[in-house]
C-alpha positions in Angstrom: -23.1 72.1 -44.4 -19.5 71.4 -45.6 -17.5 73.2 -48.1 -14.9 72.1 -50.6 -14.7 69.1 -52.7 -16.8 66.1 -51.5 -14.8 63.2 -50.1 -15.9 59.6 -50.4 -17.2 59.9 -46.7 -19.4 62.9 -47.9 -20.9 61.0 -50.6 -21.5 57.7 -48.6 -23.0 60.0 -45.7 -25.3 61.7 -48.2 -26.4 58.3 -49.7 -27.0 56.7 -46.2 -29.0 59.6 -45.0 -31.2 59.8 -48.0 -31.7 55.9 -48.1 -32.7 56.0 -44.3 -35.1 59.0 -44.9 -36.7 57.4 -48.0 -37.2 54.0 -46.2 -38.7 55.8 -43.2 -41.0 57.7 -45.4 -42.2 54.6 -47.2 -42.6 53.0 -43.8 -45.1 55.8 -43.0 -42.8 58.0 -40.9 -43.0 61.8 -41.6 -41.9 65.1 -40.1 -38.3 63.9 -39.1 -34.8 64.7 -40.0 -32.3 61.9 -40.7 -28.9 62.7 -39.1 -25.6 61.0 -38.3 -25.2 59.7 -34.9 -22.2 60.9 -32.9 -20.9 61.7 -29.4 -23.7 62.8 -27.0 -26.4 61.5 -29.3 -28.8 59.3 -27.1 -31.5 58.5 -29.7 -31.8 55.0 -30.9 -30.4 54.3 -34.3 -32.9 53.8 -37.2 -33.5 50.2 -38.3 -31.5 50.5 -41.5 -28.3 51.9 -40.5 -26.6 51.8 -37.1 -25.2 55.4 -37.2 -28.3 57.1 -38.6 -31.0 58.6 -36.2 -34.3 60.0 -37.1 -35.2 63.1 -35.0 -38.7 64.7 -35.1 -38.6 68.1 -36.9 -40.2 69.7 -34.0 -37.2 68.8 -31.7 -34.8 69.9 -34.4 -36.5 73.3 -34.7 -36.5 73.8 -31.0 -32.9 73.0 -30.6 -32.0 75.2 -33.5 -34.0 78.1 -31.9 -32.1 77.5 -28.6 -28.9 77.7 -30.4 -29.6 80.8 -32.2 -30.5 82.6 -28.9 -27.6 81.0 -27.1 -29.8 78.9 -24.7 -28.4 75.4 -25.6 -25.6 73.6 -23.9 -23.5 73.7 -27.1 -24.1 77.5 -27.5 -23.0 78.1 -23.9 -19.9 75.8 -24.3 -18.9 77.7 -27.5 -19.2 81.0 -25.9 -17.1 79.8 -22.9 -14.4 78.4 -25.2 -14.3 81.5 -27.4 -14.0 83.7 -24.2 -11.1 81.6 -23.1 -9.3 81.7 -26.4 -9.8 85.4 -26.6 -8.2 85.8 -23.2 -5.3 83.7 -24.2 -4.9 85.6 -27.5 -4.9 88.9 -25.8 -1.8 88.1 -23.6 
């Protein structure tokens, strides 16, 4: 979720994700999330856009649960960075 006034990129991203999701739905695919591909994403791109990936909702919910409990790699990395920054700021 982003805040502030939408940029051109925000508008294009929303349109591309929605387009890919609708195309997949019409192709018979359900129970997935359309997302933007970035660093660390290993899932193959969907057939309609090279930077959009379709992730099963079960995987999305499992990763969300891991992040909420602090059990994901990203959550552990964030904790480590915050601890390092806190140590630096207390000097």
